[in-house]
C-alpha positions in Angstrom: 19.8 5.6 11.5 18.1 3.4 8.9 19.0 3.7 5.2 15.6 5.4 4.5 16.2 8.0 7.2 19.7 8.7 5.9 18.3 9.1 2.3 15.7 11.6 3.6 18.3 13.5 5.6 20.5 13.9 2.5 17.4 15.1 0.6 16.8 17.7 3.3 20.4 18.9 3.0 21.1 18.8 -0.8 18.1 17.7 -3.0 17.4 21.2 -4.4 21.0 21.6 -5.4 21.2 18.1 -6.8 18.1 18.5 -8.8 19.5 21.7 -10.4 22.7 19.8 -11.2 20.8 16.9 -12.7 21.5 13.2 -12.7 24.5 13.3 -15.1 26.3 16.0 -13.1 25.5 14.3 -9.8 26.7 11.0 -11.1 30.0 12.7 -12.0 30.4 13.8 -8.3 29.5 10.2 -7.2 32.2 8.8 -9.5 34.7 11.3 -8.1 33.9 10.2 -4.6 34.4 6.5 -5.6 37.8 7.5 -6.8 38.6 9.1 -3.5 37.4 6.0 -1.7 39.7 3.9 -3.9 42.7 6.0 -3.0 41.8 5.8 0.7 41.5 2.0 0.5 44.9 1.7 -1.1 46.4 3.9 1.7 44.5 2.1 4.4 43.8 5.5 6.1 41.1 4.7 8.7 39.7 8.1 9.3 39.8 9.0 5.6 38.1 5.7 4.8 35.2 6.6 7.1 34.7 9.9 5.4 34.9 8.5 1.9 32.5 5.7 2.7 30.0 8.2 4.1 30.5 10.5 1.1 29.8 7.6 -1.4 26.7 6.6 0.5 25.5 10.2 0.5 26.0 10.6 -3.3 24.5 7.2 -4.0 21.4 8.2 -1.9 21.1 11.4 -3.9 21.2 9.5 -7.1 18.5 7.2 -5.9 16.4 10.1 -4.8 16.8 11.9 -8.2 15.7 8.6 -9.8 12.7 8.1 -7.6 14.1 5.1 -5.9 13.8 4.3 -2.2 17.3 2.9 -1.6 16.3 0.9 1.5 13.3 -0.8 -0.2 15.4 -1.6 -3.3 18.2 -3.1 -1.2 15.7 -5.2 0.9 13.9 -6.3 -2.3 17.1 -7.6 -3.9 19.1 -8.8 -0.9 16.6 -9.2 1.9 16.2 -13.0 1.3 19.9 -13.7 0.7 21.9 -13.9 -2.5 19.6 -13.0 -5.4 21.0 -16.0 -7.4 21.3 -18.9 -5.0 19.2 -17.5 -2.1 21.9 -18.5 0.3 23.2 -16.7 3.3 26.1 -16.7 2.9 26.2 -16.9 -0.8 27.1 -20.4 -2.2 27.3 -19.4 -5.9 30.5 -20.6 -7.6 33.1 -17.9 -8.2 33.1 -18.3 -12.0 31.9 -16.2 -14.9 31.6 -12.4 -15.2 28.3 -12.3 -13.4 29.6 -13.8 -10.2 29.9 -11.4 -7.3 33.5 -11.0 -6.2 34.2 -11.1 -2.5 35.6 -7.9 -1.1 
């Protein structure tokens, strides 16, 4: 399944409910899911990690939909040609300064 297909699927399932909740309320749910992902990462719980990554992607997709953003197109536009700063794949930017992307 492509990112665009996933975003459309989440819209089919939840968009009416998410619109009623609004961006601020939906963002709160997203942040809660990121917290759950953080706990799962610390515990290194494989099955729970899968669920939390999926939940975070679903809530991120919903936020993009509520904002009128095609998540797949946005990701391709920014990262499709490599690192947005150095254009390298892999990135060859120095790891200095607050704007540098930190490796996972």
